[in-house]
C-alpha positions as CSV (number, residue, x, y, z in Angstrom):
1,M,-24.6,104.5,-7.7
2,D,-25.3,108.0,-9.0
3,R,-25.1,107.8,-12.8
4,T,-23.9,111.3,-13.1
5,T,-20.9,110.6,-10.8
6,P,-20.3,106.9,-11.1
7,L,-16.8,107.2,-9.5
8,Q,-17.9,109.1,-6.4
9,G,-15.6,108.3,-3.5
10,K,-13.0,106.6,-5.6
11,I,-9.3,107.5,-5.4
12,A,-7.5,107.5,-8.7
13,I,-3.9,108.0,-9.9
14,V,-3.2,109.1,-13.5
15,T,0.5,109.1,-14.4
16,G,1.9,111.6,-16.8
17,A,-1.3,113.7,-16.6
18,S,-0.1,117.3,-16.9
19,R,-1.1,117.5,-20.6
20,S,-2.7,115.8,-23.6
21,I,-4.3,112.4,-23.1
22,G,-3.4,112.1,-19.5
23,A,-4.9,115.5,-18.6
24,A,-8.1,114.6,-20.4
25,I,-8.3,111.3,-18.5
26,A,-7.8,113.1,-15.2
27,R,-10.5,115.7,-16.0
28,R,-13.0,113.0,-16.9
29,L,-12.4,110.8,-13.9
30,A,-12.8,113.9,-11.7
31,R,-16.0,114.8,-13.5
32,D,-17.2,111.3,-12.7
33,G,-16.6,111.9,-9.0
34,A,-13.2,110.5,-8.4
35,T,-10.5,112.2,-6.3
36,V,-7.6,112.4,-8.8
37,A,-3.9,112.5,-8.2
38,I,-1.8,113.2,-11.2
39,T,1.9,112.8,-11.7
40,Y,4.1,114.9,-13.9
41,H,7.8,115.1,-14.7
42,A,8.8,118.5,-15.9
43,S,5.6,120.6,-16.4
44,P,4.6,121.9,-12.9
45,D,2.7,124.8,-14.4
46,K,0.7,122.6,-16.7
47,A,0.0,120.1,-13.8
48,A,-1.1,122.9,-11.6
49,A,-3.5,124.2,-14.3
50,V,-5.1,120.7,-14.6
51,V,-5.6,120.6,-10.8
52,D,-7.0,124.2,-10.8
53,E,-9.4,123.3,-13.7
54,I,-10.7,120.2,-11.8
55,E,-11.1,122.1,-8.6
56,A,-12.9,125.0,-10.3
57,A,-15.4,122.4,-11.6
58,G,-16.0,121.2,-8.1
59,G,-13.7,118.2,-8.1
60,R,-10.7,117.2,-6.0
61,A,-7.2,116.8,-7.4
62,V,-3.6,116.9,-6.4
63,A,-0.4,117.0,-8.5
64,L,2.9,115.2,-7.6
65,Q,6.2,115.5,-9.3
66,A,7.5,112.1,-10.3
67,D,9.7,111.1,-13.2
68,A,8.0,107.9,-14.6
69,G,11.4,106.6,-15.4
70,D,12.7,106.8,-11.8
71,P,11.4,103.8,-9.8
72,D,12.0,105.5,-6.4
73,A,10.1,108.6,-7.4
74,V,7.2,106.5,-8.7
75,R,7.0,104.4,-5.6
76,Q,7.1,107.5,-3.4
77,A,4.4,109.3,-5.4
78,V,2.0,106.3,-5.3
79,A,2.7,105.7,-1.6
80,S,2.1,109.3,-0.7
81,V,-1.3,109.2,-2.5
82,A,-2.3,106.1,-0.4
83,E,-1.1,107.7,2.8
84,R,-3.0,110.9,2.1
85,F,-6.3,109.3,1.0
86,G,-6.2,105.9,2.7
87,R,-6.2,103.7,-0.4
88,I,-6.0,103.6,-4.2
89,D,-9.0,102.4,-6.3
90,I,-7.9,103.3,-9.8
91,L,-4.5,103.4,-11.4
92,V,-4.2,104.7,-15.0
93,N,-0.7,104.0,-16.3
94,N,-0.6,106.8,-18.9
95,A,2.9,108.2,-18.7
96,G,4.9,107.4,-21.8
97,I,7.5,108.8,-24.2
98,S,8.4,108.1,-27.8
99,V,11.8,107.5,-29.3
100,L,11.8,107.2,-33.1
101,G,14.6,106.0,-35.3
102,A,15.9,103.2,-37.4
103,P,16.7,100.1,-35.3
104,T,20.4,100.6,-36.0
105,G,20.3,104.3,-35.3
106,I,18.7,104.5,-31.8
107,A,21.2,105.3,-29.1
108,F,21.2,102.7,-26.4
109,A,20.8,105.4,-23.8
110,D,17.6,106.5,-25.5
111,F,16.4,102.9,-25.6
112,Q,17.0,102.5,-21.9
113,R,15.1,105.7,-21.2
114,I,12.0,104.7,-23.2
115,L,12.1,101.3,-21.5
116,A,12.4,102.9,-18.1
117,V,9.4,105.2,-18.6
118,N,7.1,103.0,-20.7
119,V,7.7,99.6,-19.1
120,T,9.6,99.8,-15.8
121,G,7.5,102.8,-14.7
122,V,4.3,100.9,-15.4
123,F,5.5,97.9,-13.4
124,V,6.6,99.9,-10.4
125,A,3.5,102.0,-10.3
126,T,1.3,98.9,-10.5
127,Q,3.3,97.0,-7.9
128,E,3.1,99.9,-5.4
129,A,-0.6,100.7,-6.1
130,L,-1.5,97.0,-5.5
131,R,-0.2,97.3,-1.9
132,H,-3.1,99.8,-1.3
133,M,-5.8,98.4,-3.6
134,G,-8.6,96.0,-2.7
135,A,-11.6,94.3,-4.4
136,G,-13.2,96.5,-7.0
137,G,-9.8,98.0,-8.0
138,R,-9.1,99.0,-11.5
139,I,-5.8,99.1,-13.4
140,I,-5.8,100.6,-16.9
141,H,-2.8,100.8,-19.1
142,I,-2.5,103.2,-22.0
143,G,-0.9,101.4,-24.9
144,S,-1.0,102.2,-28.6
145,S,-2.7,101.0,-31.8
146,M,0.8,100.7,-33.2
147,V,1.0,97.3,-31.6
148,R,-1.7,96.2,-34.0
149,Y,-0.7,98.2,-37.0
150,A,2.7,99.9,-37.3
151,A,1.7,102.7,-39.7
152,F,5.1,104.1,-40.4
153,P,8.8,103.1,-40.0
154,T,11.1,104.2,-37.2
155,A,8.8,103.2,-34.3
156,S,10.1,99.8,-33.5
157,A,11.5,100.7,-30.0
158,Y,8.2,102.5,-29.1
159,T,6.1,99.5,-30.3
160,L,8.2,97.1,-28.3
161,T,7.5,99.0,-25.1
162,K,3.8,99.3,-25.8
163,G,3.5,95.7,-26.8
164,A,4.9,94.7,-23.4
165,L,1.9,96.2,-21.8
166,S,-0.4,93.7,-23.6
167,G,1.5,90.8,-22.1
168,F,1.7,92.5,-18.7
169,T,-2.1,92.9,-18.7
170,R,-2.8,89.3,-19.5
171,G,-0.5,88.1,-16.7
172,L,-2.0,90.4,-14.2
173,V,-5.5,89.3,-15.0
174,R,-4.7,85.8,-13.7
175,D,-2.9,87.2,-10.6
176,L,-5.5,89.7,-9.7
177,G,-8.8,88.3,-10.8
178,P,-9.3,86.3,-7.6
179,Q,-8.9,89.6,-5.7
180,G,-11.6,91.3,-7.6
181,I,-9.2,93.7,-9.4
182,T,-9.6,94.2,-13.2
183,V,-6.8,95.0,-15.6
184,N,-7.3,96.3,-19.1
185,T,-5.4,98.2,-21.8
186,V,-6.7,101.0,-23.9
187,H,-4.9,101.4,-27.3
188,P,-5.3,104.9,-28.7
189,G,-5.0,105.4,-32.4
190,P,-3.8,108.6,-33.9
191,T,-4.8,111.1,-31.2
192,D,-4.1,114.8,-31.2
193,S,-1.5,115.3,-28.5
194,D,1.9,116.8,-27.9
195,M,3.5,113.5,-29.0
196,N,1.4,113.2,-32.1
197,P,-0.3,116.5,-33.2
198,A,-3.0,116.4,-35.8
199,D,-0.9,118.6,-37.9
200,G,2.4,116.9,-37.2
201,P,4.9,115.2,-39.5
202,V,3.1,111.9,-39.9
203,A,-0.5,113.3,-40.2
204,D,-0.6,113.6,-44.0
205,F,-0.2,109.9,-44.5
206,V,-1.8,108.7,-41.3
207,K,-5.1,110.6,-41.4
208,P,-6.4,109.0,-44.7
209,G,-6.3,105.7,-42.9
210,I,-8.6,106.8,-40.1
211,A,-12.1,105.5,-41.0
212,V,-14.0,108.3,-39.2
213,G,-11.9,110.9,-41.0
214,R,-10.4,112.7,-38.1
215,Y,-7.7,112.4,-35.4
216,G,-8.9,111.4,-32.0
217,Q,-9.2,113.8,-29.1
218,G,-8.1,113.3,-25.5
219,Q,-11.7,113.0,-24.4
220,D,-12.2,110.1,-26.8
221,I,-9.6,108.1,-24.9
222,A,-10.8,109.4,-21.5
223,A,-14.3,108.2,-22.1
224,S,-13.1,104.6,-22.6
225,V,-10.9,104.8,-19.5
226,A,-13.9,106.1,-17.5
227,F,-16.0,103.1,-18.5
228,L,-13.3,100.6,-17.6
229,A,-12.9,102.4,-14.3
230,S,-16.6,102.1,-13.5
231,E,-18.7,99.4,-11.8
232,E,-20.3,98.8,-15.2
233,A,-17.0,97.2,-16.3
234,S,-16.7,94.8,-13.4
235,F,-16.8,91.8,-15.8
236,V,-14.3,93.3,-18.2
237,T,-10.7,92.3,-17.6
238,G,-7.9,91.3,-19.9
239,A,-9.4,93.4,-22.6
240,E,-7.4,95.4,-25.2
241,L,-9.7,98.2,-26.3
242,L,-8.8,99.9,-29.6
243,V,-9.9,103.5,-29.6
244,D,-8.7,104.5,-33.0
245,G,-11.5,105.7,-35.3
246,G,-11.2,102.5,-37.3
247,F,-7.5,103.0,-38.1
248,T,-6.6,99.3,-37.5
249,A,-9.9,97.9,-38.9
């Protein structure tokens, strides 16, 4: 294994990777040698920019439009990656949305949407990817430190969906361990992103609780994903890795 490109020859899918944390993960996996397919919902220009950046740096990437809340679209995107490249080695279930509000105030349609993207989309992408994944495969879910410490009110629906990923990870570990496939969850803490900007509405009372004194950056999350995707993490499965600058310590 070339330590400068530990993922050389691997085929990776990163869902919801046209921006923010997903884009950082895609760039890092490509830098480590993987061919990366990214999915996006409504940002074709941003997705194309990520692909162009990866290719300009000498990597290989492709973007596919697929609403993470549409099971048929997710299945089609994953299947098309497998058909084009022959297999899938790494799946990063990153796509996610947030719906905030008091439990009595969240519209049921909004709840159904967050459930479709954050839970059903993860299940469907995983189910389809497994049809094309063999020994050495890696499945990595992007959760949230909110499942350990709900730092502010109005996030109950969001934390419900992210908490579901923890249970899904543990179940998959038992199903897939004998096949040589690992499954892990990365829980980002407050990370500068479109969903939670470092100068956003919750930053003033969240930032003082971050032990290292700053919001995370996309590359902080991407580094942990890259490790879990690598051969060095072959004995790591069922882990829930908090990448939160000490926020939940």
